[in-house]
N, C-alpha and C positions, 0 to 999 in steps of 0.2 A: 565361686571359682577364681583363683588367683591369676590377676591379669599377665603376671610374668610368665606363669605357664602358658597361657595363649599366645604370648609373643614367643616363647621358645618354640612350641608348636609350630607356628606359623614359619618360623626359621627354618625347622626341620623339614616341613613341606616343601620350602623352597630348594631344599638340596636335592630332593627327590625330582622336583619338576624340571631343573635343568638350570643352566646359567641364565640366560637373559629372556630366552621365550618371546623375542619381540615378534609382534605380528602386525603387518600392515593391513589396514581395513580401508578400503576405498569407498567413499560416500560422496557423491555427486562428483564434483571436480576436485575434492581435497582427500589427502591420504592421511589417515590417522594412525597412531602407533598404539598398538595395546600391549601393555607389558603384563608379565606374570602378577599375580597378586600376592606374592610371598613377601616376607619382611626380613630384615637383617637386624639382628640384636645387637645393639652398641654396648661397650664396656659400662656406661652409665645406667644401663637398664631400660633406656629407651629403645625404640625400634624405628627403622626408616624402611619406605617402599622404593620402588623403583622408578626412575625418572624417564618418562616417555620423550622428552626433548634432548637425553643424553644417551641415546642407543640403549635405554632400559638398564642403565648402570644404576647401582642403589645410590640413594641421596647420600651426602656425607652424614656421618655421626655429628651430635653436637660437640661443639669445641669444649675440653676439659681444662683448658689453660687457665691458669690463676696467675695474674701478674702482681708484681709488688706493688703495693697501694703507696705510691709516690706520684707527684706531679711535676710539670715543667713549667715554668714561669716563661711566658712569651713577652716579645718586646713591648706590646701594648697593656701589659699587666695581667692579661688574663692568664688562666692556668689549663693545661690540658693533662690528660691521664693517659695510662698505657692502654694499647690496644690488643686485647687477647687474639684478635682475629689477623694481626700482623705481627707475630711473634714477639708479642710485648713491647713493640717499639712505641715510641710516644706519638700520640695522634698529632697531626700538623697543627700548627698555630693558625689563627685567622689571618687572612691576606690583609696587611695593613694598606690602606688607601694614600 
């Protein structure tokens, strides 16, 4: 069975289950959050589940940003690349002592 078919099936099931479906479960003196076990299909073909620490919202899809492959030379002579998790801005230079 193709794994993408399984992910699509899980995503479709999630649509029928409802939006967040968060349920609080009290065990001893702690409260745990149980989220629906559905999945969201990301544009790159991967899937993500729900985050019990974020009101059962879906985890973010992997970042698909590809930055230009150039470097910045720092004052200490080291080089830093661009950061796809920060809108392709250069990573910070090391702090000089």
